[in-house]
C-alpha positions as CSV (number, residue, x, y, z in Angstrom):
1,X,93.2,-32.9,-5.0
2,X,93.7,-31.8,-8.6
3,X,90.2,-33.2,-9.4
4,X,88.4,-31.3,-6.6
5,X,86.7,-27.9,-6.8
6,X,85.5,-26.3,-3.6
7,X,83.1,-23.5,-4.5
8,X,80.3,-21.4,-3.1
9,X,77.3,-20.2,-5.1
10,X,76.7,-16.5,-4.3
11,X,74.1,-14.1,-5.5
12,X,71.7,-11.2,-4.9
13,X,68.3,-12.5,-3.7
14,X,66.1,-14.0,-6.4
15,X,68.9,-14.3,-9.0
16,X,68.1,-18.0,-9.2
17,X,70.9,-19.4,-7.1
18,X,69.0,-22.3,-5.4
19,X,67.4,-23.3,-8.7
20,X,70.8,-23.4,-10.3
21,X,72.1,-25.6,-7.4
22,X,69.1,-28.0,-7.9
23,X,69.9,-28.3,-11.7
24,X,73.6,-28.9,-11.0
25,X,72.6,-31.8,-8.7
26,X,70.2,-33.2,-11.2
27,X,72.4,-33.0,-14.3
28,X,75.4,-34.5,-12.4
29,X,73.2,-37.5,-11.5
30,X,73.2,-36.8,-7.8
31,X,69.4,-36.5,-7.6
32,X,66.8,-38.3,-9.7
33,X,64.2,-35.5,-9.7
34,X,64.5,-31.7,-9.7
35,X,62.8,-29.7,-7.0
36,X,61.5,-26.2,-7.4
37,X,61.8,-23.2,-4.9
38,X,58.1,-22.3,-5.4
39,X,57.1,-25.9,-4.6
40,X,59.3,-25.9,-1.5
41,X,61.0,-29.2,-2.3
42,X,64.6,-28.3,-3.2
43,X,67.5,-30.2,-1.7
44,X,69.5,-27.3,-0.2
45,X,66.5,-25.2,1.1
46,X,65.6,-28.0,3.5
47,X,64.6,-25.9,6.6
48,X,60.8,-25.6,7.0
49,X,61.2,-21.8,7.3
50,X,63.1,-21.7,3.9
51,X,60.4,-23.7,2.2
52,X,57.6,-21.6,3.7
53,X,59.2,-18.3,2.8
54,X,60.8,-19.4,-0.5
55,X,64.3,-17.9,0.4
56,X,67.6,-19.4,1.5
57,X,68.2,-18.6,5.2
58,X,71.2,-21.0,6.0
59,X,74.1,-22.2,3.9
60,X,74.0,-25.8,2.8
61,X,76.7,-28.2,1.6
62,X,76.4,-30.8,-1.2
63,X,79.0,-32.7,-3.2
64,X,78.4,-33.7,-6.8
65,X,80.4,-35.6,-9.5
66,X,81.2,-34.1,-12.9
67,X,83.5,-35.4,-15.6
68,X,85.7,-37.5,-13.2
69,X,85.9,-34.5,-10.8
70,X,84.2,-33.7,-7.5
71,X,82.5,-30.3,-6.9
72,X,82.1,-29.5,-3.3
73,X,79.4,-26.8,-3.3
74,X,78.1,-24.5,-0.6
75,X,74.7,-22.9,-1.5
76,X,74.5,-19.6,0.4
77,X,71.7,-17.1,1.3
78,X,71.2,-14.1,-1.0
79,X,69.4,-11.9,1.5
80,X,71.5,-9.2,3.2
81,X,70.2,-10.2,6.7
82,X,72.1,-13.5,6.4
83,X,75.4,-12.2,5.1
84,X,77.2,-13.9,8.0
85,X,76.3,-17.3,6.5
86,X,78.2,-16.2,3.4
87,X,81.2,-15.0,5.5
88,X,81.5,-18.3,7.3
89,X,81.3,-20.3,4.1
90,X,84.1,-18.3,2.4
91,X,86.6,-19.6,4.9
92,X,86.6,-23.1,3.4
93,X,86.1,-22.6,-0.3
94,X,88.7,-21.9,-3.0
95,X,86.5,-20.0,-5.5
96,X,82.9,-18.9,-6.2
97,X,80.2,-18.8,-8.9
98,X,78.4,-15.5,-8.7
99,X,74.9,-15.8,-10.2
100,X,73.5,-12.7,-11.9
101,X,69.9,-12.0,-13.0
102,X,70.3,-11.3,-16.8
103,X,67.8,-8.4,-16.5
104,X,69.5,-6.7,-13.6
105,X,73.2,-7.3,-13.8
106,X,75.2,-6.4,-10.6
107,X,72.9,-5.7,-7.7
108,X,73.4,-4.6,-4.1
109,X,74.1,-8.0,-2.6
110,X,76.4,-8.7,-5.6
111,X,78.6,-5.9,-4.3
112,X,78.6,-7.3,-0.8
113,X,79.6,-10.9,-1.8
114,X,82.2,-9.7,-4.3
115,X,83.8,-7.6,-1.6
116,X,83.8,-10.6,0.8
117,X,85.6,-12.6,-1.9
118,X,88.1,-9.8,-2.4
119,X,89.0,-9.7,1.3
120,X,89.9,-13.4,1.1
121,X,91.6,-13.1,-2.4
122,X,89.2,-15.7,-3.9
123,X,88.6,-15.9,-7.6
124,X,85.1,-16.1,-9.2
125,X,83.2,-17.0,-12.3
126,X,80.0,-15.1,-13.2
127,X,77.0,-17.0,-14.4
128,X,74.4,-14.8,-16.1
129,X,71.1,-16.6,-15.3
130,X,67.5,-16.1,-16.6
131,X,68.6,-15.5,-20.2
132,X,65.2,-16.7,-21.4
133,X,63.6,-13.4,-20.1
134,X,62.5,-10.9,-22.7
135,X,64.5,-8.2,-20.9
136,X,67.6,-10.3,-20.5
137,X,70.8,-8.3,-21.6
138,X,74.1,-10.2,-21.5
139,X,76.1,-7.3,-22.7
140,X,74.7,-5.0,-20.0
141,X,75.6,-7.7,-17.3
142,X,79.2,-7.8,-18.6
143,X,79.5,-4.0,-18.6
144,X,77.9,-3.8,-15.1
145,X,80.6,-6.2,-13.8
146,X,83.3,-4.0,-15.3
147,X,81.8,-0.6,-14.4
148,X,80.3,-1.4,-11.0
149,X,82.8,-3.8,-9.6
150,X,85.8,-2.2,-11.4
151,X,87.3,-5.5,-12.6
152,X,87.9,-7.1,-16.1
153,X,85.2,-9.4,-17.4
154,X,85.9,-12.2,-19.9
155,X,82.8,-13.1,-21.8
156,X,83.2,-16.7,-22.9
157,X,79.8,-17.1,-24.4
158,X,77.7,-15.3,-27.1
159,X,74.1,-15.9,-26.1
160,X,71.6,-16.9,-28.8
161,X,68.4,-16.6,-26.7
162,X,67.5,-13.2,-28.2
163,X,67.2,-14.7,-31.7
164,X,65.0,-17.5,-30.5
165,X,67.7,-20.2,-30.0
166,X,68.0,-21.5,-26.4
167,X,71.7,-21.7,-26.1
168,X,75.0,-20.0,-26.9
169,X,78.2,-20.0,-28.8
170,X,81.4,-20.9,-26.8
171,X,84.1,-18.6,-28.1
172,X,86.9,-20.6,-26.5
173,X,86.0,-23.9,-28.3
174,X,84.2,-22.2,-31.3
175,X,81.2,-24.4,-30.8
176,X,77.4,-23.8,-30.7
177,X,75.4,-25.4,-27.9
178,X,71.6,-25.5,-28.4
179,X,69.1,-27.0,-25.9
180,X,65.8,-28.8,-26.6
181,X,63.4,-27.4,-24.0
182,X,61.2,-30.4,-24.0
183,X,63.7,-33.3,-23.8
184,X,66.4,-31.5,-21.7
185,X,69.0,-32.5,-24.2
186,X,71.5,-30.4,-26.2
187,X,73.5,-30.5,-29.4
188,X,77.0,-29.3,-30.0
189,X,77.9,-28.0,-33.4
190,X,81.4,-26.9,-34.5
191,X,81.3,-23.4,-35.9
192,X,82.7,-22.8,-39.5
193,X,82.5,-20.0,-41.9
194,X,79.2,-21.2,-43.3
195,X,77.5,-20.4,-39.9
196,X,75.5,-17.2,-40.0
197,X,77.1,-15.9,-36.8
198,X,80.6,-17.3,-37.4
199,X,82.2,-13.9,-37.8
200,X,80.6,-12.6,-34.6
201,X,82.1,-15.6,-32.7
202,X,85.5,-15.3,-34.4
203,X,85.8,-11.6,-33.6
204,X,84.7,-12.2,-30.0
205,X,87.4,-14.9,-29.7
206,X,90.1,-12.7,-31.1
207,X,89.1,-9.9,-28.6
208,X,89.2,-12.5,-25.8
209,X,92.6,-13.8,-26.8
210,X,93.9,-10.2,-27.0
211,X,92.6,-9.3,-23.5
212,X,93.9,-12.5,-21.9
213,X,97.3,-12.2,-23.5
214,X,97.7,-8.7,-22.1
215,X,97.5,-10.3,-18.6
216,X,99.3,-13.7,-19.2
217,X,102.9,-13.7,-20.3
218,X,102.9,-17.3,-21.4
219,X,100.0,-16.8,-23.8
220,X,101.6,-13.5,-25.0
221,X,104.8,-15.4,-25.9
222,X,103.0,-18.0,-27.9
223,X,101.3,-15.3,-29.9
224,X,104.6,-13.6,-30.6
225,X,106.1,-16.9,-31.7
226,X,103.2,-17.8,-34.0
227,X,102.5,-14.3,-35.3
228,X,98.7,-13.8,-34.9
229,X,95.8,-14.0,-32.5
230,X,93.8,-16.5,-34.5
231,X,96.2,-19.5,-34.2
232,X,95.8,-20.0,-30.4
233,X,94.2,-23.4,-29.8
234,X,91.4,-23.9,-27.2
235,X,93.7,-25.7,-24.7
236,X,96.3,-22.9,-24.5
237,X,93.5,-20.3,-24.3
238,X,91.7,-22.3,-21.6
239,X,94.9,-22.7,-19.5
240,X,95.6,-18.9,-19.8
241,X,92.0,-18.1,-18.7
242,X,92.4,-20.4,-15.7
243,X,95.7,-18.7,-14.7
244,X,94.3,-15.1,-14.9
245,X,91.1,-16.2,-13.1
246,X,93.1,-17.8,-10.2
247,X,95.0,-14.6,-9.7
248,X,91.9,-12.4,-9.9
249,X,93.2,-10.5,-12.9
250,X,90.0,-11.2,-14.7
251,X,86.6,-12.9,-14.2
252,X,85.0,-15.3,-16.8
253,X,81.4,-14.7,-17.7
254,X,79.1,-17.4,-19.1
255,X,75.3,-17.6,-19.5
256,X,72.3,-19.9,-19.2
257,X,68.7,-20.2,-17.9
258,X,68.6,-22.6,-14.9
259,X,64.8,-22.7,-14.6
260,X,64.5,-23.6,-18.3
261,X,67.3,-26.2,-17.9
262,X,69.7,-24.6,-20.4
263,X,73.4,-23.9,-19.8
264,X,73.8,-26.1,-16.7
265,X,76.2,-28.5,-18.4
266,X,78.3,-25.6,-19.6
267,X,78.4,-24.1,-16.1
268,X,79.6,-27.4,-14.6
269,X,82.3,-27.6,-17.4
270,X,83.4,-24.0,-16.7
271,X,83.8,-24.7,-13.0
272,X,86.1,-27.6,-13.8
273,X,88.0,-25.8,-16.6
274,X,88.5,-22.3,-15.1
275,X,88.2,-22.4,-11.3
276,X,91.2,-23.6,-9.2
277,X,91.7,-26.9,-7.4
278,X,92.9,-26.8,-3.8
279,X,96.5,-27.1,-5.1
280,X,96.1,-23.9,-7.1
281,X,94.0,-21.9,-4.5
282,X,95.0,-18.8,-2.6
283,X,95.5,-21.0,0.6
284,X,97.1,-23.9,-1.3
285,X,99.8,-24.1,1.4
286,X,97.1,-25.6,3.8
287,X,96.5,-28.5,1.3
288,X,100.2,-29.0,0.8
289,X,101.0,-30.4,4.3
290,X,102.5,-33.8,5.1
291,X,99.5,-36.2,5.3
292,X,100.5,-37.4,8.8
293,X,99.4,-34.0,10.1
294,X,95.7,-33.4,10.6
295,X,94.4,-29.9,9.7
296,X,90.7,-29.1,9.5
297,X,88.6,-25.9,9.7
298,X,85.0,-25.5,11.1
299,X,82.8,-23.3,8.9
300,X,79.4,-23.9,10.4
301,X,77.7,-25.2,13.6
302,X,74.2,-26.5,13.6
303,X,72.2,-27.9,16.5
304,X,70.4,-31.2,16.1
305,X,67.7,-32.3,18.6
306,X,69.1,-35.8,18.9
307,X,72.9,-35.4,18.2
308,X,73.4,-32.0,19.8
309,X,75.8,-29.4,18.2
310,X,77.2,-30.6,14.9
311,X,80.4,-29.0,13.4
312,X,80.8,-28.9,9.7
313,X,84.5,-29.2,8.7
314,X,86.7,-29.0,5.7
315,X,89.7,-31.4,6.0
316,X,92.8,-29.8,4.4
317,X,95.3,-32.5,5.4
318,X,95.5,-35.9,7.2
319,X,92.6,-38.1,8.3
320,X,89.9,-37.5,10.9
321,X,88.4,-40.5,12.8
322,X,85.4,-40.9,14.9
323,X,86.0,-40.8,18.7
324,X,89.3,-39.0,18.0
325,X,91.0,-36.5,20.4
326,X,91.8,-33.2,18.6
327,X,93.3,-29.9,19.5
328,X,91.6,-26.6,18.9
329,X,94.3,-24.3,17.5
330,X,92.3,-21.0,18.1
331,X,91.0,-21.8,21.6
332,X,94.3,-23.4,22.6
333,X,92.4,-26.3,24.1
334,X,92.0,-30.0,23.6
335,X,88.6,-31.3,22.4
336,X,87.0,-34.6,21.3
337,X,85.2,-35.8,18.2
338,X,82.3,-38.1,18.7
339,X,80.6,-39.3,15.6
340,X,81.6,-38.4,12.0
341,X,78.8,-37.8,9.4
342,X,78.9,-37.5,5.6
343,X,77.1,-34.3,4.6
344,X,74.5,-33.9,1.8
345,X,72.3,-30.9,2.7
346,X,70.3,-32.2,5.7
347,X,71.1,-35.9,5.1
348,X,73.8,-36.9,7.5
349,X,75.1,-40.5,7.3
350,X,77.5,-41.9,9.9
351,X,81.0,-42.9,8.7
352,X,84.1,-44.2,10.5
353,X,86.6,-41.6,9.1
354,X,87.3,-39.0,6.4
355,X,90.4,-37.9,4.6
356,X,91.9,-34.7,3.2
357,X,90.1,-33.0,0.4
358,X,86.6,-33.8,1.8
359,X,84.0,-32.1,4.0
360,X,82.6,-33.8,7.0
361,X,80.3,-33.2,10.0
362,X,81.4,-34.0,13.6
363,X,79.5,-34.3,16.8
364,X,80.9,-33.9,20.3
365,X,83.1,-30.8,19.9
366,X,82.4,-28.6,22.8
367,X,85.0,-25.8,22.6
368,X,84.7,-25.1,18.8
369,X,83.4,-21.9,17.1
370,X,82.9,-21.2,13.5
371,X,86.2,-20.5,11.8
372,X,88.3,-22.5,14.3
373,X,91.0,-24.9,13.1
374,X,91.8,-28.3,14.5
375,X,94.8,-30.5,14.5
376,X,95.6,-33.8,16.3
377,X,97.5,-32.4,19.4
378,X,99.6,-29.6,20.8
379,X,102.8,-31.3,19.7
380,X,101.4,-31.7,16.1
381,X,100.6,-27.9,16.2
382,X,104.3,-27.2,16.8
383,X,105.2,-29.3,13.7
384,X,102.5,-27.6,11.7
385,X,103.7,-24.1,12.5
386,X,107.3,-25.0,11.8
387,X,106.4,-26.6,8.4
388,X,104.3,-23.6,7.3
389,X,106.8,-21.0,8.6
390,X,109.6,-22.7,6.6
391,X,107.4,-23.1,3.5
392,X,106.0,-19.5,3.5
393,X,109.3,-18.0,4.8
394,X,107.6,-16.1,7.7
395,X,107.8,-16.4,11.5
396,X,105.7,-18.8,13.5
397,X,103.9,-15.9,15.2
398,X,102.8,-14.7,11.7
399,X,101.6,-18.2,10.9
400,X,99.5,-18.2,14.1
401,X,97.9,-14.9,13.4
402,X,97.6,-14.7,9.6
403,X,97.4,-18.4,8.4
404,X,95.8,-20.3,11.3
405,X,93.9,-17.4,12.8
406,X,90.1,-17.2,12.9
407,X,89.5,-13.9,11.1
408,X,85.8,-13.2,10.7
409,X,84.3,-9.9,9.8
410,X,81.1,-9.9,12.0
411,X,78.8,-7.2,10.6
412,X,77.4,-4.6,12.9
413,X,73.7,-5.1,14.0
414,X,71.3,-2.4,13.0
415,X,68.1,-3.5,14.8
416,X,67.4,-4.7,18.3
417,X,64.4,-5.8,20.3
418,X,63.6,-7.3,23.7
419,X,62.8,-11.0,24.0
420,X,60.4,-12.3,26.6
421,X,59.7,-16.0,27.3
422,X,56.1,-17.1,27.8
423,X,56.7,-17.5,31.6
424,X,59.5,-17.3,34.1
425,X,60.0,-21.1,34.0
426,X,61.2,-20.7,30.4
427,X,64.0,-18.3,31.1
428,X,66.7,-20.9,31.5
429,X,65.6,-22.8,28.4
430,X,65.5,-19.5,26.4
431,X,69.1,-18.5,27.6
432,X,70.3,-22.0,26.5
433,X,68.6,-21.8,23.2
434,X,70.0,-18.3,22.4
435,X,73.5,-19.5,23.3
436,X,73.2,-22.3,20.7
437,X,71.8,-19.9,18.1
438,X,74.7,-17.5,18.7
439,X,77.1,-20.3,18.0
440,X,75.3,-21.0,14.7
441,X,75.0,-17.3,13.8
442,X,77.7,-15.0,15.2
443,X,75.9,-11.9,13.7
444,X,73.1,-12.5,16.3
445,X,74.0,-10.6,19.6
446,X,72.3,-11.4,22.9
447,X,72.6,-9.0,25.8
448,X,71.0,-8.7,29.2
449,X,69.7,-5.3,30.3
450,X,70.2,-5.1,34.0
451,X,68.0,-2.1,34.4
452,X,64.9,-3.6,32.8
453,X,65.8,-7.3,33.4
454,X,65.1,-8.0,29.7
455,X,67.0,-10.1,27.2
456,X,67.9,-8.0,24.2
457,X,68.5,-9.4,20.7
458,X,70.4,-7.5,18.1
459,X,70.5,-8.5,14.4
460,X,71.0,-7.5,10.8
461,X,67.4,-6.7,10.0
462,X,63.8,-7.2,10.8
463,X,63.7,-10.5,8.9
464,X,66.8,-11.7,10.8
465,X,65.1,-11.2,14.1
466,X,61.8,-12.7,12.8
467,X,63.7,-15.8,11.7
468,X,65.3,-16.1,15.2
469,X,61.9,-16.0,16.8
470,X,60.6,-18.7,14.4
471,X,63.7,-20.9,15.0
472,X,63.1,-20.6,18.8
473,X,59.6,-21.9,18.3
474,X,60.3,-24.5,15.6
475,X,63.6,-26.0,17.0
476,X,63.2,-25.4,20.7
477,X,59.4,-25.2,21.3
478,X,59.8,-21.7,22.9
479,X,57.1,-19.2,22.0
480,X,59.0,-15.9,22.5
481,X,57.4,-12.5,22.6
482,X,59.6,-9.9,20.7
483,X,59.2,-6.3,21.7
484,X,59.0,-3.5,19.0
485,X,62.0,-3.6,16.7
486,X,64.2,-0.6,17.3
487,X,67.2,1.0,15.6
488,X,70.7,0.5,17.0
489,X,72.1,4.0,17.7
490,X,75.6,4.6,18.9
491,X,77.3,7.4,20.8
492,X,80.6,9.2,20.0
493,X,82.9,11.0,22.4
494,X,82.8,14.8,22.1
495,X,86.2,15.6,23.6
496,X,89.2,13.5,24.4
497,X,89.8,13.5,28.1
498,X,92.0,12.0,30.9
499,X,90.8,11.2,34.3
500,X,91.9,9.5,37.6
501,X,89.6,7.4,39.7
502,X,90.3,5.9,43.1
503,X,88.2,3.0,44.3
504,X,88.3,2.1,48.0
505,X,86.9,-1.2,49.1
506,X,86.9,-3.0,52.4
507,X,86.8,-6.8,52.0
508,X,86.7,-8.3,55.4
509,X,89.7,-7.2,57.6
510,X,91.6,-6.1,54.5
511,X,91.1,-2.9,52.6
512,X,91.9,-2.7,48.9
513,X,92.5,0.6,47.1
514,X,92.7,0.8,43.3
515,X,93.9,4.0,41.5
516,X,93.6,4.2,37.8
517,X,94.4,7.0,35.3
518,X,92.9,6.5,31.9
519,X,92.4,8.7,28.9
520,X,89.8,8.2,26.2
521,X,90.4,9.3,22.6
522,X,88.3,9.5,19.4
523,X,89.3,7.0,16.7
524,X,89.6,3.2,16.7
525,X,92.7,1.2,17.0
526,X,93.4,-2.5,16.7
527,X,92.5,-3.1,20.4
528,X,90.2,-1.0,22.6
529,X,93.0,-0.5,25.1
530,X,96.7,0.4,24.9
531,X,99.3,1.2,27.5
532,X,101.2,4.5,27.7
533,X,104.8,3.6,26.9
534,X,106.3,6.9,28.0
535,X,109.1,6.9,30.7
536,X,106.6,8.3,33.3
537,X,104.3,5.3,33.0
538,X,106.3,2.4,31.7
539,X,107.8,1.3,35.0
540,X,104.4,1.4,36.8
541,X,102.5,-0.5,34.1
542,X,105.2,-3.1,33.6
543,X,104.3,-4.5,37.0
544,X,100.8,-5.4,36.0
545,X,100.0,-9.1,35.6
546,X,98.1,-10.5,32.6
547,X,95.0,-11.0,34.7
548,X,95.1,-7.4,35.9
549,X,95.4,-6.2,32.3
550,X,92.4,-8.4,31.3
551,X,90.5,-6.9,34.2
552,X,91.2,-3.4,33.1
553,X,90.1,-4.1,29.5
554,X,87.0,-5.8,30.8
555,X,86.1,-2.7,32.8
556,X,86.7,-0.4,29.9
557,X,84.5,-2.5,27.5
558,X,81.8,-2.7,30.1
559,X,81.6,1.1,30.6
560,X,81.5,1.7,26.8
561,X,78.4,-0.5,26.4
562,X,76.2,2.3,27.8
563,X,76.8,5.9,26.9
564,X,75.4,8.8,29.0
565,X,73.2,10.2,26.3
566,X,71.0,7.3,25.1
567,X,72.5,4.3,26.9
568,X,73.9,3.1,23.6
569,X,77.3,1.7,22.9
570,X,80.1,4.3,22.7
571,X,81.9,3.7,19.4
572,X,85.0,4.9,17.5
573,X,87.1,5.4,20.6
574,X,90.2,3.9,22.2
575,X,91.5,4.0,25.8
576,X,95.0,4.6,26.9
577,X,96.0,3.4,30.4
578,X,98.6,5.8,32.1
579,X,98.8,4.6,35.7
580,X,97.5,1.8,37.9
581,X,98.1,1.3,41.6
582,X,96.8,-2.0,43.1
583,X,98.2,-4.7,45.3
584,X,99.0,-8.0,43.6
585,X,96.4,-9.6,45.9
586,X,93.7,-7.1,44.8
587,X,90.7,-9.1,43.4
588,X,90.4,-8.6,39.6
589,X,86.7,-7.5,39.9
590,X,87.8,-4.4,41.8
591,X,90.2,-3.5,39.1
592,X,87.5,-4.0,36.6
593,X,85.1,-1.8,38.6
594,X,87.7,1.0,38.9
595,X,88.4,1.1,35.2
596,X,84.7,1.1,34.4
597,X,83.9,3.9,36.8
598,X,86.9,6.0,35.4
599,X,85.6,5.6,31.9
600,X,82.0,6.5,33.0
601,X,83.4,9.6,34.7
602,X,85.2,10.6,31.4
603,X,82.0,10.1,29.3
604,X,79.9,12.2,31.7
605,X,82.4,15.1,31.7
606,X,83.1,15.0,28.0
607,X,79.6,14.2,26.8
608,X,78.6,12.3,23.7
609,X,76.6,12.7,20.5
610,X,74.3,10.2,18.8
611,X,75.3,8.3,15.7
612,X,72.7,6.6,13.5
613,X,72.9,3.8,10.9
614,X,72.9,4.7,7.2
615,X,71.9,2.3,4.5
616,X,72.8,2.0,0.8
617,X,69.6,1.5,-1.3
618,X,69.0,0.2,-4.8
619,X,65.4,1.1,-5.9
620,X,63.9,-0.2,-9.1
621,X,60.8,1.7,-10.4
622,X,59.2,2.4,-13.8
623,X,59.6,5.8,-15.5
624,X,56.0,6.5,-14.6
625,X,56.7,6.4,-10.9
626,X,60.2,7.9,-10.8
627,X,59.2,11.5,-10.0
628,X,57.0,10.5,-7.0
629,X,59.6,8.1,-5.6
630,X,62.4,10.7,-5.8
631,X,60.1,13.3,-4.1
632,X,59.4,10.8,-1.3
633,X,63.2,10.1,-0.9
634,X,63.9,13.8,-0.5
635,X,61.7,13.7,2.5
636,X,63.6,10.8,4.0
637,X,67.0,12.6,4.1
638,X,68.2,10.5,1.2
639,X,71.2,11.4,-0.9
640,X,70.9,10.3,-4.6
641,X,74.1,8.9,-6.1
642,X,73.0,7.7,-9.5
643,X,69.9,6.9,-11.7
644,X,70.4,4.3,-14.4
645,X,68.1,3.0,-17.1
646,X,67.9,-0.8,-17.4
647,X,65.4,-1.7,-20.0
648,X,62.2,-0.1,-19.0
649,X,63.2,0.3,-15.4
650,X,64.9,3.2,-13.6
651,X,67.5,2.0,-11.0
652,X,68.0,4.6,-8.2
653,X,71.1,4.3,-6.1
654,X,71.1,6.3,-2.9
655,X,71.8,6.4,0.8
656,X,69.5,7.3,3.7
657,X,69.2,7.0,7.5
658,X,67.7,3.7,8.6
659,X,65.3,5.6,10.8
660,X,63.6,7.0,7.7
661,X,63.2,3.6,6.1
662,X,61.0,1.7,8.6
663,X,58.0,0.3,6.7
664,X,59.5,1.5,3.4
665,X,58.8,-1.7,1.5
666,X,55.0,-1.4,2.0
667,X,55.1,2.3,1.2
668,X,57.0,1.8,-2.0
669,X,54.6,-0.9,-3.2
670,X,51.7,1.5,-2.5
671,X,53.5,4.4,-4.2
672,X,54.3,2.4,-7.4
673,X,51.0,0.3,-7.6
674,X,52.9,-2.8,-6.5
675,X,55.6,-2.6,-9.2
676,X,58.5,-1.0,-7.2
677,X,61.2,-3.1,-5.5
678,X,64.2,-2.2,-3.4
679,X,67.0,-3.7,-1.4
680,X,69.4,-2.1,1.1
681,X,72.6,-2.9,3.0
682,X,74.3,-1.3,6.0
683,X,76.9,1.4,5.2
684,X,78.1,2.9,8.5
685,X,77.0,4.8,11.7
686,X,77.2,8.6,11.2
687,X,77.0,11.5,13.6
688,X,73.5,13.0,13.7
689,X,72.6,16.7,13.5
690,X,71.6,18.4,16.8
691,X,68.0,18.8,15.4
692,X,67.7,15.0,14.5
693,X,69.4,14.0,17.8
694,X,67.0,16.1,19.8
695,X,64.0,14.5,18.1
696,X,65.3,11.0,18.9
697,X,66.0,11.9,22.5
698,X,62.5,13.5,23.0
699,X,60.8,10.5,21.5
700,X,62.9,8.2,23.9
701,X,61.8,10.3,26.9
702,X,58.1,10.0,25.9
């Protein structure tokens, strides 16, 4: 395990992430010829849609050898619409390489992926790509990491591209590395005081040692013993950088140009030297389990026409065999593995078994969802919980929830549209296909509108929904008609309120009466429903069975799906149950119906107000077009945060309602004569003004 690195490659779109992956595979000897994104022949962008559009849509796994180590690498999408692919991948990696465009530094999606890493306490190394560009600026990239992400950057390289030398100086080893662009080879030269840039490298090294020693006590003690900063050898410095990186105290920064084939070997070396093995990772306790206990986590599900659903797994401990019975820890159900397949992007080769430290694909698992963990049996789960509770000195309940739980942050959809099959006979096939796509992509939501009889798809953006449509045609042969893309509005309660509702229902000779008293409050809690624990209610509510409680919650959730104002989901609320009268023999659907009608009654009496999605925008334009772009943004209810100068480009950071941004990409291109670019990501839903709300409602009526 000490010789394994489990990493993800993360980046903003077009930073060169897939090109970097392709070079890593080539220079490690894993592939004989390099593909190119613009030719549509890269290893990890193997889907037809990815090759046609030239972007990564789905994450892909590859393993590659380097210096007697194995790097397990997940190449992830850079587009914001597919951020769920990144979220799923981060569950099974120990660290990440974040690729930056040398001319742009930290961009919008860089923020997103960095925050995703922070939530999981995962360390990262920054690789500043495209250093061959004329507008490349390594120093700007380092400062953007520190100023925008508010973390400490450790520049380990001094680039030489700006003085016509394709390469860099490594300030840890005090060596110069220069690449020959034609032969794809490089030379390493030890720096001495006769080198024209020796003093620059030495000063950079002293500054690096000073910064790292302020965070690492072991290095600081060596400096105190030896008396100066210059005497630290490369091995001590490298070990200290690895320690501060593993604890996220600092983030190493290196450089290269993947398309020009320079710096790839240094990147591979840096992954081995500075990123943690499974035994040093944040979740190292999962890899330090007795090997007779199987533990694996699913991080992706794909559907194959011949093999059916295929689950991609990381094995933390033990051995997984084909045709093995397993136990799904998160579903609390047994399951069964069919075939086992070795993964290399879309190449899946059948194998009899796989052991800890490796990634594998399995067919036949019917109950599994992305993020679920597997062990061998219910009895083995008890051993596992006891072992981890003793090791981490916490309760078994905490182990179930915090260590073995499936905690995914599923982003809120911001667009929706109706989906119609070509004819009625395709309805069943469409429903089945959408269920499979939801398993692959939890950020896709599928609902059925009972009033219109339509299937409604909700997703992260227009591209996301377009890709779903193309997948249905390519993978399932279903030519779906998508209705106009619309914005996902939400509704918020105006006034907290308490109501009682009595449901009378005659079922055959027996009559069932259900009385419920529920209050609805503004503000979210951990669960949508809680019980009033006061002395007046506690005795009554203590008699409820688990099934009755589930029925109550189901009714509350059902009623909150459609608010009275716009038939949108009611958000930012929680319900408190005060009283329930129902016989033990009362059918659960009647309790569900009573709770739903009580909530509906509250919503109508209280009233609601519309909430609209707001987006964070990063817009890049020339000085020439800045004034006209800012004038246009003022008409779109945008709030400008900051305007920065990056080379000859003005970078505008602002927020604006999504409703004002439909078709903005084409408009911006027209406004800037094709030179302006932008990206955006979801911020939050916010309450609308009465004037804007009235405009939306009037448009809806028309």
